[in-house]
N, C-alpha and C positions, 0 to 999 in steps of 0.2 A: 407353285409347284415345288419339287424337291430342292432342298438346299442343305448343306452340311449343318448350318445353324440350327435346323430343326432337331438334329440329334443332340446338340448342346442344350437346347431348350427343354427337350424331354428329360434329359439327365438332370439338369439343374432343378426343374420343377419337382422331380421325384425326390431329390435330396432335400429340398426345402419343404416337403410336405404339401406342395401345391398340386392342384389337379389340372393337367393339360387337357385342353379341349381343341383338338385339331379341327379346322374348318376347311372343307373342300374348296379349292381355288376355282372350281367351275360354277359355284353357286352364284345366284343373283343377289343384289343388295338386300332385298326383302328377306331372303332365306338366311343371309349372314346375320341380319339384325335379329331375326327370330331366335337363332341359336345363341347369340350373345345374351339376349334377354332371358331365354329359357334356362340357361346354365348359370346365370347370375355372374357373368364375367366381370372381373374388376380390372382387367388389363387386356389389351388386344395387340398382339404382335403380328405384323404382316410385312411381306416383301414390299418394298417401296413402289414397285410397279402396280400393286393392287390397292394403293392408298386411295385412289379415286373411288373405287367400288366401296371401300370401307367408309369413306367420307359420306357417300350417298346414304349409308345405313346408320351413320353415327348418331343422328337425332333420335333414332328408335332404340338405341342401346342405353344401358345404365352404366356403362364404363365411364369412370371419372375423366374429365378433360385431360388430365396429365397421365392417363393410363395407356396411351397409344405409343407403340414402339415400331420404328421403321427399320427393316433389315435390308442392307444392300443399297442404300442411298438415302439422301436427305429428303425429309418431308416436313414442310412448314407446320409447326405446332405439335410435332411428334418428337419423342426422344429418339436418338440415334442408338441402335443396338450396340455397335462397336464401342461407342463412347460409354455406354452403361457397363459393358464388360470391362472396359479399361478402369473404371472406378470401383469395381466390385471388390469385396473383401476376399482375401485368399483363405480365410477360415471357413471350414465347412459349417453349415447351419446346425445349430444344436436343437434338432428336432427329433423326437422319438416317433417313429413311424411303425404302426402295427400292420400285420399282414392284411387285415380287413379294411385298412384305410384306402380310399379311392386313389388310384394312380392317374387314370384318364377317364374322360367321358367322351365316348365316340358316338357320333350321331349317324343314324341310318340315313339312307338316301331319301326317305319320305315318299316312296313310290305309291303307298296306299294312303297318303295323307301327309301331315307335317312330319318332319324328321323327329326321331325319338332318340334320346340319349341313352346309351348303354354303358354302364359303369364297369370298368376293369379295375380290380383292386391290385395292390402290390403283390399280395400272395397269389392271386389268380394269375397274374402276369408271370411270376416266378415259376409257378407250376406249369403253365402253358409253355414257357420257354424250355424248361427241363424236358417235358414230355415230347415237344417238337424235336429237340436236339437228339433225344434217345430214339424216337420213332424213325427219324430220317437218318440216323447214324452220322450226325454231323460231328466233325472233329475240329480242333484248332487249326488244322491244315487247310480246311475249306475256306473259300473266299466268297462272300456274298456280293451280289450286285442288286440293290433294291431298285426296281423299275416302277412298281406301283407307287402312286402318290403316298407320301408319308402321313397324309391325313386319313389314309385308308387302313383298315384293320390288318390287311395282309402285310404291308411293309412294316407297320408298327409292331406286329407280333413276331415277324421274322427278325427284326432288329433285336428284339429281346432274346430270341434263341441264339443268335450269333454272339451277342454280348455275354450270354450265360456261359458259352464254351470258350470265350476269348478269341474268337476268329475275326479277321478283318472284314469290314463292311464298306463297300463303295456305294455311292448314291448317284443314280442316273438322273440328271437334272434337265428335263426338257418339258415344255408345255404339252407336247403331244408325242406319241410313239412313232419313231422312225426305225424300222427293223434293221436297216443297214448300219445306221449310226449306233444302235444298241449292240449289234454284233461286234462292231469295232470296239465299243466300250468294254464289252465282256472280255474280249481278247486282251485288250490293254491292261485291264485290272487282274487278269488271270482268274476270272470268276469260275467257281465250280458249282455255283448255285445262283439262280435268279427266280 
């Protein structure tokens, strides 16, 4: 489910010219394996608590053995996310990114068959962010609380809109929705949008 690290990962992937492929944490191992195969994943980052599910799917993926990264805890045979961040270069990647280059590949829920990947380009995300900010009259004084999973288009796109205008974003991180807990979080964060 939601973690602040997903925001870091989306931003880092975009700057490096990589394509982020968020995977819904509610999927079963066969569905996870299908998405990883279908998109040609070369790395797989997951919260440590989901490593068991990913390990069930691992044999069906084409991800190299050294391409698994655990977030929020140690997993045997996986890289530790924080350790990788600690060793990362402070230099920005020297990558030229065009507006038409893919930013993310978001998979549908597969209600009428297998999930299908929908590509969102850098330019399309920028335009969607701008139009959303204008249409909703968002300002840098607004404060977002992202409740929908960050693997879902809703949170992903609103993250872009709030980044576009330079407004703060809080991430509601729970495996399921609890209205009282959410309201307390909105109040604590001073959210004007969710």
